[in-house]
C-alpha positions in Angstrom: -30.7 2.4 -1.7 -30.0 3.9 -5.0 -26.5 3.6 -6.3 -25.2 6.5 -8.4 -22.6 5.5 -10.9 -20.4 8.1 -12.7 -18.8 7.4 -16.0 -15.5 9.0 -16.9 -15.5 10.0 -20.5 -12.4 9.3 -22.4 -11.2 12.4 -24.3 -11.4 12.2 -28.1 -8.0 11.3 -29.6 -8.1 14.4 -31.8 -8.9 16.7 -28.9 -6.1 15.1 -26.9 -3.6 15.6 -29.7 -4.7 19.3 -30.1 -4.2 19.7 -26.3 -0.7 18.3 -26.5 0.1 20.5 -29.4 -1.1 23.6 -27.6 1.0 22.7 -24.5 4.1 22.2 -26.6 6.8 24.7 -25.6 8.3 24.8 -29.0 5.0 25.6 -30.7 4.2 28.2 -28.1 7.5 29.9 -28.7 7.0 29.7 -32.5 3.5 31.2 -32.1 4.9 34.1 -30.1 7.6 34.6 -32.6 5.2 34.8 -35.5 3.0 37.2 -33.6 6.0 39.4 -32.8 6.9 39.4 -36.5 3.4 40.3 -37.5 3.1 43.0 -34.8 6.4 44.7 -35.8 5.6 44.5 -39.5 2.3 46.2 -38.8 3.8 48.9 -36.7 6.5 49.5 -39.3 4.0 49.8 -42.1 2.0 52.5 -40.4 5.0 54.4 -38.9 6.7 54.6 -42.2 3.6 56.2 -43.8 3.3 58.6 -40.9 6.8 60.1 -41.7 6.7 63.6 -43.3 6.8 63.5 -47.1 6.4 60.4 -49.3 8.2 58.9 -52.2 6.3 60.8 -54.8 6.9 64.2 -53.1 10.6 63.6 -52.9 10.9 62.5 -56.6 8.7 65.5 -57.5 11.2 67.8 -55.8 14.0 66.2 -57.9 12.0 66.7 -61.1 10.9 70.3 -60.4 14.6 71.1 -59.6 15.2 70.1 -63.2 12.6 72.6 -64.5 9.6 70.3 -64.7 6.2 71.8 -63.7 4.6 70.6 -60.4 1.7 68.9 -62.2 3.9 67.2 -64.7 6.4 66.2 -62.0 3.6 64.5 -60.0 2.3 62.6 -63.0 5.7 61.5 -64.0 6.6 60.4 -60.5 3.4 58.4 -60.1 3.9 56.8 -63.5 7.6 56.0 -62.9 6.8 54.4 -59.5 3.5 52.7 -60.6 1.9 53.5 -57.2 -1.2 55.2 -56.0 -0.6 56.7 -52.6 -4.1 58.0 -52.6 -5.3 54.4 -52.2 -7.0 53.9 -48.7 -4.4 53.0 -46.1 -6.3 49.9 -45.1 -6.2 48.5 -48.6 -2.5 49.2 -48.8 -2.0 47.3 -45.6 -4.0 44.3 -46.7 -2.1 44.2 -50.0 1.2 44.4 -48.1 0.3 41.5 -45.8 -0.9 39.4 -48.7 2.3 40.0 -50.7 4.5 39.3 -47.6 2.8 35.9 -47.0 3.6 35.0 -50.6 7.2 36.0 -50.1 6.9 39.1 -52.3 8.3 42.3 -50.8 7.4 44.3 -53.9 9.6 46.5 -56.1 11.6 49.6 -55.2 9.9 52.9 -55.9 13.2 54.6 -56.8 14.8 51.8 -58.7 12.3 51.0 -61.3 11.8 47.3 -62.0 14.2 46.1 -59.3 12.6 43.8 -56.7 13.2 44.5 -53.0 14.3 40.8 -52.5 17.0 41.2 -55.1 18.2 44.4 -53.5 18.4 42.9 -50.1 20.2 39.7 -51.2 22.7 41.8 -53.1 23.8 43.9 -50.1 23.2 41.3 -47.3 26.5 39.4 -47.8 28.5 42.5 -47.2 26.9 43.1 -43.8 27.2 39.4 -42.9 30.9 39.5 -43.7 31.8 42.8 -41.9 29.6 42.5 -38.8 29.8 38.7 -38.5 33.6 38.7 -38.6 33.8 41.6 -36.1 31.4 39.6 -33.8 33.6 36.5 -33.9 36.7 38.6 -33.2 35.0 40.6 -30.4 33.7 37.4 -28.8 37.0 35.7 -28.7 39.0 38.8 -27.5 36.3 39.7 -25.0 36.4 36.3 -23.3 40.2 36.2 -23.2 40.6 39.8 -21.9 37.7 39.5 -19.5 39.2 36.3 -18.0 42.6 38.0 -17.6 40.9 40.9 -15.8 39.2 38.5 -13.4 42.3 36.5 -12.6 44.4 39.7 -12.3 41.8 41.7 -10.4 43.0 44.6 -8.3 46.3 44.7 -10.2 47.4 47.3 -12.7 46.4 45.1 -15.6 42.9 44.8 -14.3 42.6 48.6 -13.7 44.0 49.4 -17.2 41.8 46.9 -19.0 38.7 47.8 -17.0 39.1 51.5 -17.6 39.7 50.9 -21.3 36.7 48.7 -21.6 34.4 51.1 -19.7 35.6 54.0 -21.9 35.1 52.1 -25.2 31.7 51.0 -24.0 30.7 54.6 -23.3 31.8 56.1 -26.6 29.5 56.2 -29.5 30.4 53.9 -32.4 29.8 56.8 -34.8 32.4 58.9 -32.9 34.9 56.1 -33.0 34.3 55.9 -36.8 34.9 59.6 -37.2 38.1 59.4 -35.1 39.3 56.4 -37.1 38.9 58.3 -40.4 40.5 61.3 -38.9 43.6 59.6 -37.6 44.1 56.7 -40.0 43.2 58.5 -43.1 44.0 62.2 -42.6 46.5 62.7 -39.8 48.6 59.5 -39.9 47.8 58.7 -43.5 48.0 55.0 -42.8 45.0 54.1 -45.0 44.0 56.0 -48.2 40.6 57.6 -47.8 39.3 55.9 -50.9 40.1 52.5 -49.4 37.8 53.4 -46.4 34.9 53.9 -48.8 32.8 51.2 -50.5 33.0 47.5 -50.2 35.4 46.8 -53.0 37.5 48.6 -55.6 35.9 49.7 -58.9 36.4 47.1 -61.6 37.1 44.3 -59.2 35.4 41.1 -60.2 33.8 39.2 -57.3 35.0 35.6 -56.9 36.8 33.3 -54.6 40.2 34.6 -55.5 43.1 35.9 -53.4 42.9 39.2 -55.2 39.2 39.7 -54.5 39.5 38.6 -50.8 42.5 40.9 -50.3 40.6 43.8 -51.9 37.4 43.4 -49.8 39.5 43.1 -46.6 41.4 46.2 -47.6 38.2 48.1 -47.8 36.6 46.7 -44.6 39.7 46.8 -42.3 39.0 50.2 -40.7 35.3 49.5 -40.4 36.0 46.2 -38.9 38.3 47.8 -36.3 35.6 50.3 -35.5 33.0 47.5 -35.0 35.4 45.7 -32.6 36.4 48.8 -30.6 32.8 49.9 -30.2 31.5 46.6 -28.8 34.4 44.8 -27.1 34.2 46.8 -23.9 30.8 45.3 -22.9 32.0 41.8 -23.6 35.2 42.3 -21.5 33.2 43.7 -18.5 30.6 41.0 -18.7 33.2 38.2 -18.9 35.1 39.7 -16.0 31.9 39.9 -13.9 30.9 36.3 -14.7 34.4 34.9 -14.0 34.7 36.7 -10.7 31.3 35.4 -9.6 32.2 31.9 -10.7 35.6 31.9 -8.9 33.6 32.5 -5.6 31.5 29.3 -6.0 32.0 26.4 -3.6 32.9 23.9 -6.3 35.9 26.1 -7.3 37.0 26.2 -3.7 36.7 22.4 -3.5 38.7 22.0 -6.7 41.5 24.1 -5.3 41.5 22.1 -2.1 41.9 19.0 -4.2 45.1 20.5 -5.6 43.9 21.1 -9.2 45.9 23.6 -11.1 44.5 27.0 -12.1 44.6 25.9 -15.8 42.5 22.8 -15.0 40.1 24.8 -12.9 39.7 27.4 -15.6 39.0 24.9 -18.4 36.9 22.4 -16.5 35.0 24.6 -14.0 35.3 28.4 -14.4 35.4 28.8 -18.2 32.3 26.9 -19.1 30.1 28.4 -16.4 31.3 32.0 -16.9 30.9 31.9 -20.7 27.3 30.4 -20.6 25.6 33.9 -20.6 28.0 35.1 -23.3 27.0 32.2 -25.6 23.4 33.3 -25.1 24.3 36.9 -25.9 26.3 35.7 -28.9 23.3 33.8 -30.3 21.1 36.9 -29.8 23.8 39.1 -31.5 23.6 36.9 -34.6 20.2 38.3 -35.2 21.4 41.9 -35.1 24.1 41.1 -37.7 21.4 41.5 -40.4 20.7 45.0 -39.2 24.3 45.9 -39.2 25.0 49.5 -38.4 23.2 52.1 -40.4 25.3 55.0 -39.2 28.7 53.3 -39.7 27.9 51.8 -43.1 26.6 55.2 -44.2 29.8 56.9 -42.8 32.1 54.5 -44.6 29.8 54.2 -47.7 29.9 50.5 -47.1 27.1 49.1 -49.2 25.5 46.7 -46.7 22.0 46.4 -45.6 22.4 49.3 -43.2 23.4 51.6 -46.0 20.5 50.4 -48.1 18.1 51.2 -45.2 19.5 54.7 -44.7 19.1 55.5 -48.4 15.6 54.1 -48.6 14.6 56.2 -45.6 15.9 59.4 -47.2 14.0 58.6 -50.4 10.9 57.3 -48.6 11.2 54.1 -50.6 8.5 52.3 -48.7 8.9 48.7 -50.1 12.6 48.7 -49.4 12.2 50.1 -45.9 9.5 47.5 -45.1 11.6 44.7 -46.6 14.7 45.6 -44.6 12.8 46.0 -41.3 11.0 42.7 -41.8 14.3 40.9 -42.5 15.8 42.4 -39.4 12.8 41.5 -37.3 12.8 37.9 -38.4 16.5 37.5 -37.8 16.3 39.0 -34.3 13.2 37.0 -33.3 14.6 33.7 -34.4 18.0 34.5 -32.9 16.2 34.8 -29.6 14.7 31.3 -30.2 18.2 30.0 -31.0 19.6 31.6 -27.8 17.0 29.7 -25.7 17.9 26.4 -27.1 21.7 27.1 -27.1 21.6 27.9 -23.4 19.5 24.7 -22.7 22.0 22.6 -24.7 25.0 24.1 -22.9 23.5 23.9 -19.4 21.4 20.7 -18.8 20.2 22.1 -15.5 17.8 24.5 -17.3 17.1 22.3 -20.3 13.5 22.3 -21.3 11.7 19.0 -21.5 8.2 18.6 -23.1 5.8 21.4 -22.1 7.6 22.5 -19.0 8.7 26.2 -18.9 
């Protein structure tokens, strides 16, 4: 009788290492994030160039309005910008990707010699300050008011706050901004109109001084209020919903049967579980800070990254538009990664281990 022996081959150490790397949850998530960034950057590149008009055409209109002939205006515009929009689109795209990989966003078409990176880093702190501060305020107030609504449900306090939250959540932020300017600046005259415009007073020297901090807060206070009013409604309603659902859990009933006070139940049981989804949303919202609010920053002439984006769109300043959209995309994508791990850290039940999903 012939005995057939089978030999089990041992995988090569290098192949085994590559297999482990490929199965790593972290690396898979990073790979998806990088793909998303590339995909959005590619779509942005082609969509921007599909917009009617281009940077040269718009600058030509400005020059011809000053009496320059059409041919001279085109030559001057192309020379000032140092671009050739007649270059094949594929070549422009490859040049763009090559520059982005090297960390070079190019130079503005309308601000000769000024790099896009410099322009973004100049205005980004203003958006981080205004939207970031409003996000912190909204998060804290939303949790507090939402918890009150849940504990006082079906009372006049709950009805009042719920209707207020639903109304604020339904109204456009731009409309709230217009109403704020109308009432605070024109009808009630509580805030001078000029203090609603810009990010700081003319001649104010930036620095960590009380005068500078007071000045920038004076200019951002109405915009800050608009940010809070336009977003707090959804935080309140979500916190109320989470808290009501948590109060119906069995472990809360058991805690009450044990004689624990409402304060102890709120801090040890209800609060943590009800705020878990809000912490995830907070982490995701951090990514949208970079985008700011194009409409509101334009309305208040607040020179943040949203204002820069709006101006670059009107001028068809391609490098600036691409740079801002790429920064927004990167911040949102990595904020989602942060949200995944924040949730896993806060709730060990869904914590990801190794390559498990």
